[in-house]
Structures are given as structure tokens and as C-alpha cells.
C-alpha positions in Angstrom: 156.8 39.5 147.7 157.9 36.7 149.8 158.7 33.6 147.7 159.4 30.2 149.0 161.9 27.9 147.2 161.7 24.2 148.7 164.6 21.9 147.4 163.9 18.2 147.5 166.7 16.9 145.7 170.1 19.2 145.6 171.9 18.1 142.6 168.4 18.6 140.6 167.3 21.5 141.8 169.7 23.7 143.5 171.5 25.7 141.1 168.3 26.8 139.1 166.3 27.7 142.3 169.2 30.0 143.6 169.3 31.6 140.1 165.4 32.4 139.9 166.2 33.7 143.5 168.8 35.8 142.3 166.5 37.4 139.8 163.6 37.7 142.0 165.5 39.6 144.6 166.3 42.4 142.0 162.8 43.5 142.6 162.5 45.9 145.3 161.9 44.3 148.9 161.3 41.0 147.7 162.4 38.1 150.4 163.1 34.4 149.7 162.8 31.5 152.0 164.9 28.7 150.5 164.7 25.3 152.8 165.4 21.7 152.5 162.3 19.9 151.2 159.0 21.6 152.2 160.5 22.7 155.7 159.9 26.3 155.1 156.0 25.5 155.6 156.5 25.9 159.3 157.0 29.9 158.6 154.7 30.2 155.5 151.6 29.0 157.2 152.1 31.9 159.6 151.6 34.7 157.2 149.6 35.6 154.2 150.3 36.0 150.4 153.6 34.6 150.0 154.4 32.3 147.0 155.4 28.9 147.4 157.1 27.1 144.6 156.5 23.2 145.0 158.3 20.8 142.7 155.2 18.8 141.9 151.7 18.1 142.7 150.7 14.7 143.8 147.7 12.8 145.2 149.7 12.5 148.4 150.2 16.4 149.1 146.5 17.2 148.7 146.1 18.5 152.5 149.5 19.8 152.3 148.5 21.9 149.0 145.2 22.8 150.2 147.0 24.3 153.4 149.0 26.6 151.3 145.9 27.5 149.1 144.2 28.6 152.0 146.3 31.7 152.7 148.9 31.9 150.0 149.8 31.4 146.7 150.5 27.9 145.4 152.7 27.7 142.2 154.1 24.6 140.7 156.8 23.6 138.4 157.2 19.8 138.0 160.8 18.5 138.2 160.0 15.6 136.8 158.7 16.8 133.7 158.4 17.0 130.8 154.8 15.7 130.8 154.8 14.3 127.1 157.5 11.9 128.8 155.5 10.5 131.7 154.3 6.8 132.1 150.6 6.8 132.9 151.0 6.4 136.7 152.8 9.9 136.9 150.4 11.5 134.8 147.5 10.4 137.1 149.3 10.6 140.5 151.1 14.0 139.6 148.0 16.1 138.2 145.0 15.4 140.9 142.4 17.7 139.2 140.8 19.2 142.5 144.0 20.7 143.6 145.5 21.4 139.9 142.2 23.7 139.6 142.8 25.5 142.7 146.6 26.0 142.0 147.1 29.6 141.4 149.6 28.8 138.9 151.2 25.7 137.2 154.3 26.0 135.2 155.2 24.1 132.2 158.2 23.8 130.1 156.0 24.2 126.6 152.9 24.5 124.9 152.7 20.8 124.2 152.4 20.0 128.3 149.7 22.3 128.4 147.8 20.9 125.5 148.2 17.3 127.2 146.8 18.6 130.6 143.8 20.4 128.9 143.4 17.0 126.5 143.1 15.0 129.5 140.8 16.7 131.7 138.9 18.1 128.6 138.7 21.6 129.7 141.0 24.8 129.5 143.3 26.2 132.3 143.8 29.5 132.8 146.2 28.8 135.4 148.5 27.0 133.2 151.5 29.2 132.3 154.3 28.3 129.7 157.6 29.4 130.9 160.6 26.6 130.0 162.7 26.1 133.1 165.4 28.1 135.0 167.7 25.2 134.5 167.9 25.8 130.9 168.9 29.4 131.9 172.0 28.4 133.7 173.0 26.6 130.1 173.4 30.1 128.4 175.7 33.1 128.5 176.5 34.4 131.0 175.5 31.6 133.6 177.2 28.8 131.8 180.6 30.5 132.7 179.9 29.2 136.4 180.6 25.7 135.3 183.9 26.0 133.4 186.5 25.6 136.1 184.7 22.1 137.0 184.5 21.4 133.1 188.2 22.3 132.8 188.9 20.0 135.4 186.9 17.0 134.0 188.4 17.7 130.5 192.1 17.6 131.7 191.2 14.3 133.8 189.3 12.2 130.8 190.5 13.9 127.7 188.1 12.7 124.9 185.0 11.2 126.7 181.2 10.0 125.9 179.1 10.9 128.7 176.4 8.5 129.6 173.6 9.7 132.2 171.5 6.7 133.5 167.7 7.2 134.0 166.7 3.5 135.2 164.9 2.6 138.2 166.7 -0.7 138.4 169.7 -0.9 140.9 168.6 1.7 143.1 170.3 2.1 146.4 168.5 0.0 149.1 165.4 -2.4 147.9 164.0 -2.2 144.7 160.9 -3.9 146.1 160.8 -1.1 149.1 160.7 1.5 146.4 157.9 -0.1 144.4 155.8 -0.6 147.8 156.4 3.1 148.6 154.9 3.9 145.3 152.0 1.5 145.6 150.8 2.2 149.1 151.7 6.3 148.6 150.4 7.0 145.5 148.1 4.2 144.3 144.8 5.6 146.3 142.3 4.5 144.0 141.2 2.0 141.3 142.4 4.2 138.4 145.6 5.1 140.2 146.2 1.2 141.0 145.5 0.3 137.2 147.8 3.0 136.2 150.5 1.9 138.4 150.5 -1.9 137.4 150.6 -0.7 134.0 153.6 1.2 134.6 155.5 -1.4 136.4 154.9 -3.5 133.5 156.7 -1.1 131.5 159.4 -0.5 134.0 160.0 -4.3 134.2 160.1 -4.4 130.5 162.9 -1.5 130.7 165.2 -3.8 132.6 166.0 -5.6 129.6 166.5 -2.2 127.7 168.9 -1.4 130.6 171.0 -4.5 130.4 171.3 -4.1 126.5 172.4 -0.7 127.0 175.2 -1.3 129.4 176.1 -4.1 126.9 176.4 -1.5 124.3 178.4 0.6 126.5 180.8 -2.3 127.2 181.2 -3.0 123.2 181.8 0.6 122.7 184.6 0.6 125.1 186.2 -2.2 123.8 186.1 -1.3 120.5 187.3 2.3 121.3 189.8 2.1 124.0 191.4 5.6 123.3 188.1 7.1 124.5 186.8 7.3 127.9 183.2 6.1 128.6 181.9 8.4 131.7 178.8 6.5 133.5 176.9 8.7 135.6 174.1 7.1 137.6 170.7 8.5 138.5 171.0 10.0 142.1 169.0 6.9 143.6 171.1 4.1 141.9 173.8 2.3 143.5 177.3 2.6 142.2 178.1 -1.0 143.5 175.2 -2.8 142.1 175.9 -1.1 138.7 179.6 -2.1 138.6 178.3 -5.6 139.3 176.1 -5.5 135.8 179.8 -5.9 134.4 181.8 -8.8 134.7 185.2 -7.0 134.1 185.4 -3.3 133.6 187.9 -2.0 130.7 189.9 0.5 132.0 188.3 3.4 130.0 184.8 2.8 131.6 184.2 4.9 134.5 181.1 4.9 136.8 181.3 8.3 138.6 178.9 10.5 140.7 180.7 13.9 141.2 179.8 17.6 140.4 176.3 18.6 138.6 175.5 17.4 135.6 175.9 20.4 133.7 180.1 20.6 133.6 180.1 16.9 132.4 177.5 18.0 129.6 179.8 21.0 128.6 183.0 19.1 128.9 181.8 16.0 126.7 182.4 15.2 123.1 179.3 12.6 122.7 176.4 12.6 124.7 174.8 8.7 124.9 171.6 7.9 126.6 168.7 5.7 126.6 166.0 7.8 127.6 167.4 10.5 129.9 165.5 14.1 130.2 169.0 15.6 130.5 169.1 15.2 126.6 167.4 18.4 126.6 170.3 20.1 128.4 172.6 18.3 126.0 170.9 19.7 122.9 170.9 23.4 124.2 174.9 22.7 124.7 175.0 21.4 120.9 176.4 18.1 121.9 176.4 14.9 119.4 173.5 13.2 120.8 172.9 9.2 120.3 170.4 7.5 121.9 170.1 3.4 122.3 166.8 2.3 123.3 166.1 -1.6 122.1 162.2 -1.3 123.3 160.8 1.9 121.7 157.4 2.6 122.3 156.6 -0.7 124.3 158.9 0.5 127.0 160.0 3.8 128.8 161.1 6.2 126.0 161.0 9.9 125.4 158.3 11.4 123.0 160.8 14.0 121.9 164.1 12.8 121.6 166.5 14.9 119.6 169.9 13.5 118.2 170.4 10.2 116.3 168.4 7.0 117.8 169.0 3.4 117.2 167.0 0.1 118.1 170.0 -2.1 116.4 173.4 -2.3 118.3 175.2 -3.2 115.1 173.8 -0.1 113.6 175.0 2.3 116.5 178.4 0.7 116.6 178.6 1.3 112.9 177.6 4.8 113.3 180.0 5.7 116.1 183.0 4.2 114.1 182.1 6.4 111.1 181.8 9.2 113.1 185.3 8.7 114.4 187.1 8.2 111.5 185.4 11.2 109.8 183.6 9.3 107.2 180.3 10.9 108.3 179.3 14.2 109.9 177.3 14.8 112.7 173.9 16.7 111.4 173.2 19.1 114.4 169.7 20.0 112.9 168.6 16.4 114.3 169.3 18.2 118.3 167.2 21.3 117.4 164.1 21.2 119.5 161.1 23.5 118.6 159.7 26.0 120.6 156.5 24.1 121.2 158.6 21.3 122.8 160.8 23.7 125.0 159.8 27.3 125.5 163.5 28.3 126.4 165.4 26.4 124.3 166.4 29.6 122.5 168.9 31.8 124.1 166.6 34.7 123.7 163.9 33.5 126.3 164.7 33.5 130.2 162.5 31.3 132.1 163.4 32.8 135.5 162.0 36.3 134.2 158.8 34.6 132.8 158.2 33.2 136.2 158.5 36.5 137.8 156.3 38.1 135.3 153.8 36.0 136.2 154.2 36.3 140.1 153.9 40.1 139.6 150.7 39.7 138.1 149.5 37.3 140.5 150.5 39.2 143.9 148.9 42.7 145.3 152.0 43.7 147.1 149.9 46.0 149.3 148.7 42.7 151.6 152.3 41.4 151.8 153.0 41.1 155.6 156.7 40.9 156.6 156.6 40.8 160.6 157.1 37.2 160.8 160.9 37.6 160.1 161.7 40.5 162.5 162.7 38.2 165.1 166.5 37.3 165.5 167.6 34.0 165.4 169.2 32.2 168.2 172.9 31.9 166.7 173.8 29.1 169.2 170.7 26.9 168.7 171.4 27.2 164.9 175.2 26.3 165.3 174.1 23.2 167.8 171.5 22.1 164.9 174.0 22.3 161.9 176.4 20.0 164.1 173.2 17.8 164.4 172.6 17.6 160.7 176.3 16.8 160.0 176.0 13.7 162.6 172.5 12.6 161.5 174.3 12.6 157.6 177.2 10.5 158.7 175.2 7.9 160.4 172.3 8.0 157.4 172.3 5.0 155.1 174.1 6.3 151.8 172.9 3.1 150.1 169.0 4.1 150.9 167.0 5.3 148.0 166.1 8.4 150.0 169.6 9.6 150.9 169.5 12.1 147.8 167.0 14.0 149.4 169.1 14.6 152.6 171.4 17.5 152.4 172.5 20.4 154.7 171.7 24.2 153.7 174.8 26.1 154.0 174.5 30.1 154.1 178.0 30.7 152.9 177.5 28.4 149.9 173.9 29.9 148.6 176.0 33.4 149.3 178.9 32.3 147.2 176.7 31.3 144.5 174.3 34.3 144.3 177.4 36.7 144.2 178.6 34.9 141.2 175.5 35.3 139.4 175.6 38.8 140.2 179.4 39.1 138.7 178.4 37.3 135.7 175.3 39.0 134.7 177.0 42.5 136.2 173.6 43.4 138.1 175.7 44.3 141.3 173.4 42.8 143.6 174.3 42.2 147.4 172.8 39.9 149.4 172.2 39.2 153.2 171.2 35.7 154.5 170.1 34.6 158.0 169.4 31.2 159.5 165.7 31.0 160.4 166.6 27.2 161.6 169.0 24.5 160.4 166.7 23.9 157.0 165.6 27.2 156.1 167.3 30.4 155.3 166.1 33.8 154.6 167.7 35.9 151.7 167.4 39.4 151.1 168.7 42.0 149.0 171.1 44.5 150.7 169.9 47.5 148.9 166.3 47.0 149.8 167.1 45.4 153.2 164.9 46.6 156.2 164.9 43.2 158.1 
């Protein structure tokens, strides 16, 4: 089988897709194409019966999806899910019915999500498969050990700390109005979509009040607990400078940091504080003390499945945190348990990566696979030249632009290092060979079965 793994936002998708690649390549004669964004499509369109794992369906990608389906297999695992947390505009724009029903496999994290989709269209879908998500596999033994060094560095630097991931669409890099204009012009392509967009914008605007209240409660907690650090991690699309300006003065123990992936922060933290961030499910798997502060509740942006303690009232949260710190109350960890119907691989016993591969094996007739496209050697000088151009473009790229998080360099050595680490951790003994097809696409094979 040939599996194409496009990566849009590196911090969000990179490691989970590399883990999936590691598991996939353990099967005989499998091949992985890993690319920045969907740039591997220039290779996929020249062959047949390859599998493409996209990060979403969308109304603005209907032609792209149709082109994949024509000769290959389209599978989707939406990186912005769970679906049960979506505002109405996302539900309509990311689930176009005509493409959904033609997609060979649409992966979801839970039975709850599958039921939402089937209820919306009032029909059953045989192509919707419940698998969880590989990023949750990374949080379990043995792969969680991959993050131990970073977690140790964080802990030694910040000691006891509250980790606070932001999940707001305010204080974006660049211009917020440009982002909303992009959404409106790109996705709101029908009356129903325009209506759902208008409704969702009202929710986002309302959530600005919640955002300001959330930053205020962080400030108050920091002032009342000077011995504890409060680490604010912005969303990848947010500007650190704009967030800092929200505070008239920053207490010494509030740090606004965007470094490492989110996992070592979660592993190292003592408390996890959020307003409506989906990384709460990762915090739950890691058995963290989860606290949610959302002043708007159902009126604004919120999580339908929200493990941990939840507060709307400022004084109640401050009192609760104080009692926890003084050991006057115990944290009830039963509150962070997520039922399997809401997150399929919450349990240590379930591997999302293996579930995805099982579905691929059922889907593909292996006899039809054609690998001839990959027999030509890449021009090394051309690759080196292009990679220098990528570095130059990256330096010139506006780092305060909303889309800057989507621009990164595909690094062959880095990929090989992660794959080898996965192999060591699970003692699978896999060995890999990686070739650049061009500056944005690499071809990965298992050395044991490598005939390419």
C-alpha cells in the first residue's frame, strides 16, 4: 500500500502522523509519502490505488477531493474535531454531503461523533469508522517516553506550574478582520453556510468577553499564588505580543511561551487550566488536575464533553484553587474520566494507529498497487538548492501572519530520528530509508522490504 500523509500545521499533526507511518511501514512493502500541506498530490495524481489521509473535508476542497477519489482512496481524519464541539459553521462547511458519501473512509474519534453526522443527514454511513486519534497513542507507554527530556527541562525551569493553553480566535497574528474575511469568502458559499457563518461569528464575538475574563482570572490566580508559575501557551495562530498587551503589567510568575509541542507541557504540569481547549482530552489521558473557567457556558464557545471541574464564577474558582493548594480538599480524578463513546482510544488498551491500518487493509486490493512512479532517482543538487530557498523564504515570511504556522520545512534527518525513536521505544526493530522527492515531499520505506 501507498499512504500519503499531508501535514498542514506541524505542531498539531507531525508526530501523530509519523507514529502512524511507523506502524504502517511495519507491514510488508508499504510506502509512505509525507509532505508539507497537500503537495504530495502531484505524485498521487500520477498513480492509482494510493491512500490519501486528509486533515478535513471542506466545501472549498470539493474539486480536490473529487480528483483524489477518481483514481485513489480518500480517507479523512479531521484535525479540528471532535465534531461534538463544533460551532454550526464548522459543521456545515467541513461536512459537505456529496463528498462525504463518496469518501472511502471518514475516520472519527468516537461513536458520539458518528451519531452526530448520521443524525444531521438522517442516514447511516458505512464509510464512517470509529478509531480515536493517533495523537492519543503518543500519550501512552511506550511512546510517552519520547517527551521525557523536554518535560524534565520544563520542570527544572518552571518547577510547580499551571499550564494554560489558549483556544481563542482573538489576538490573531496579522489582522483578525482578514481572517474573518477569508472564512466568509472561502467557505460561506451558499445561503445556509452564510447563515451559519453569521451565527458562529456572533458566538466568537461573544467569546471575546470570555477571553478577557479568562486572562483576568489567570492574573488574579498568579497574584494570589506567587510561588506557582502560570504558563500561558498561545494558540499557534495567536500573536504573543498582542496577548502580552492585554495585561497592564505581568506578574513575575506569568509566562507567555510558545516552545516545544504541547505534550511535554502537559506531562510536566501540576494543573491544567483552560476555557474551551480540546487539548483537555490529552490532559485527561495524562491524569492531570483539570480546571475549566468559562463565563458564558452554552451561550458562547464551549466543549460539549468537558472533563474535570468547571466554573463560571470567579470567586468560586479562586476559592477552589486555594483549598486545593492548602490540601483542604482532594481533587476527584473520577471527574476526568472520558467514556469510550466520546473518545474511542482513551483507554491504554486501544491503539488508534492500528485501527486505522486495519481499515486500510480491508479497503485496498494490494495486487492493484503500482510503484513504478518512484523508481526514478531524485536530483540531489536540485533538492539542496530548493531547501536553501525554503530557508530563505521562511526568514522572509511574515511571522505575525495568521498563516505562518502552516509554513515549515520537511527535514529528512528529523523524520528519520523520530521514526528510529519509535522503533526503539516499542522494540519493533524497524529500519527506515527516506528519500526526498522534492523539497516538500519525502518517500519513506522500511529497509527490510525496500526494493525501491
